[in-house]
C-alpha positions in Angstrom: -19.4 -3.1 6.3 -20.3 -1.0 3.5 -19.4 -1.4 -0.4 -18.1 1.6 -2.0 -17.1 2.5 -5.8 -13.7 2.9 -6.8 -14.5 7.0 -7.2 -15.6 7.0 -3.5 -12.2 5.0 -2.5 -10.3 7.4 -4.3 -12.0 10.6 -2.6 -11.5 9.0 0.6 -7.5 8.9 -0.3 -7.5 12.5 -1.1 -9.8 13.8 1.9 -8.0 12.2 5.1 -7.2 15.0 7.7 -4.3 13.5 9.6 -2.9 10.1 8.6 -3.3 7.2 6.1 -1.5 3.8 6.9 -1.8 1.0 4.2 -0.9 -2.6 4.7 -0.4 -4.7 1.7 -0.1 -8.6 2.2 -0.1 -9.8 -1.4 2.8 -10.9 -3.6 1.2 -9.9 -6.7 -1.2 -7.3 -8.0 -2.5 -6.9 -11.3 -4.1 -3.2 -11.7 -4.7 -2.3 -15.1 -2.5 1.0 -14.7 0.5 -1.0 -13.7 0.6 -3.8 -16.0 2.0 -2.1 -19.0 5.0 -0.5 -16.9 5.5 -3.8 -15.6 5.8 -5.1 -19.1 8.2 -2.6 -19.9 10.5 -3.4 -16.9 10.4 -6.9 -17.8 11.8 -5.7 -21.3 14.6 -3.9 -19.4 13.2 -0.7 -21.0 13.4 2.5 -18.9 10.3 4.1 -17.0 10.1 7.6 -16.6 7.5 7.1 -14.0 5.4 9.9 -15.4 2.2 7.6 -15.0 2.9 8.1 -11.0 3.2 11.8 -11.0 -0.4 12.4 -10.1 0.1 10.3 -7.1 3.4 11.7 -6.1 1.9 15.3 -6.1 -0.8 14.2 -4.0 1.6 12.5 -1.6 3.8 15.7 -1.6 0.6 17.9 -0.8 -0.4 15.7 2.0 3.2 15.7 3.7 3.2 19.4 3.1 -0.2 19.7 5.0 1.3 17.9 7.9 -0.3 14.6 7.2 1.3 11.4 7.4 1.2 8.6 4.8 2.6 5.2 5.7 2.7 1.7 3.9 4.0 -1.6 4.9 4.5 -4.3 2.4 4.6 -7.7 3.8 6.3 -10.0 1.0 7.4 -13.4 0.6 11.4 -13.8 0.0 12.9 -14.0 -2.7 10.6 -11.6 -4.0 7.9 -12.1 -6.4 8.7 -10.9 -10.1 5.8 -8.3 -9.1 7.4 -6.9 -5.9 11.1 -7.0 -7.6 9.3 -4.4 -10.2 7.2 -2.7 -7.4 10.6 -2.2 -5.5 11.8 0.2 -8.4 8.4 1.8 -8.5 8.6 2.8 -5.0 11.9 4.8 -5.0 9.9 8.1 -6.5 6.9 7.5 -4.2 9.1 7.4 -1.0 10.9 10.4 -2.3 7.3 12.1 -2.6 7.0 11.5 1.2 5.2 8.2 1.7 7.2 6.3 4.4 7.0 2.8 2.7 8.8 0.0 4.8 9.1 -3.8 3.7 8.9 -6.8 6.1 9.4 -10.4 4.9 6.4 -12.3 5.7 8.2 -15.1 7.8 8.7 -12.1 10.2 5.0 -11.5 11.0 3.9 -15.4 11.5 3.1 -14.6 15.1 0.7 -11.7 14.4 -2.7 -11.6 13.8 -3.4 -9.6 10.4 -6.9 -8.8 8.7 -7.3 -11.2 5.8 -7.5 -8.2 3.3 -5.3 -5.3 2.3 -6.6 -2.0 3.7 -6.3 1.6 4.5 -6.8 3.0 7.7 -7.7 6.8 7.3 -7.2 9.2 10.6 -7.7 6.2 13.0 -11.4 6.5 12.3 -12.2 4.6 8.9 -11.1 1.5 7.4 -11.1 0.6 3.5 -10.5 -2.9 2.9 -9.5 -4.0 -0.9 -10.7 -7.2 -2.3 -8.8 -8.8 -5.1 -9.3 -11.9 -7.2 -6.8 -14.4 -7.4 -5.2 -12.6 -10.5 -4.4 -9.8 -8.5 -7.3 -7.7 -10.0 -9.1 -5.3 -7.6 -12.9 -6.6 -7.3 -14.2 -4.6 -4.5 -13.8 -2.0 -1.8 -15.3 -2.1 1.4 -15.6 0.5 4.4 -16.1 0.5 8.0 -15.9 2.8 11.0 -16.9 0.1 13.4 -14.3 1.0 16.4 -13.6 -2.6 17.0 -12.3 -3.2 13.4 -10.6 0.2 13.5 -8.8 -0.6 16.4 -7.8 -4.3 15.2 -6.5 -3.0 12.0 -4.7 0.2 13.7 -2.9 -2.5 16.2 -2.0 -4.9 13.2 -0.5 -2.1 11.2 1.7 -0.7 14.2 2.8 -4.5 15.2 4.0 -5.0 11.5 5.3 -1.5 11.1 7.8 -2.1 14.2 9.2 -5.0 12.4 9.6 -3.6 9.0 12.6 -1.9 7.2 12.4 1.5 5.4 12.5 1.2 1.7 15.6 3.1 1.4 17.3 0.3 3.8 15.6 -2.8 2.4 17.7 -5.1 0.2 15.4 -7.6 -1.4 16.8 -11.1 -1.8 
């Protein structure tokens, strides 16, 4: 396992050739980019989602080039405050081409899932995302070990089969 910088991680997210899958397992995150927008949501202030435009543009380019981008969010229900906010944020992300799905945590109890969120890129490289208890990212590690890649691929596909598309998911 190799630790990589945030810049290297960002580059990997732009350089995949065929597919990117992302498994999220936490009920709350605390990215510096998101926190001000979540605070606006808490105050019932509208969000123009301009801060998401770069990500949405990149998603649209991936999809236009024939690459697939999928994400599954494993969530506790009722949703945490963070996930209730994120539900609104994912509308423009899904519209840009990322296939986002939601699955209640209770439905994955019988599955073996890696201990950290991850991206699997082109079924060749896994990037694990490491977080502090506060939800702030602390590190990124990556591997191309075939056994780890296969473990993450299988875990994602099993969760994916249980998940509901964003447009059909109704939060409790």
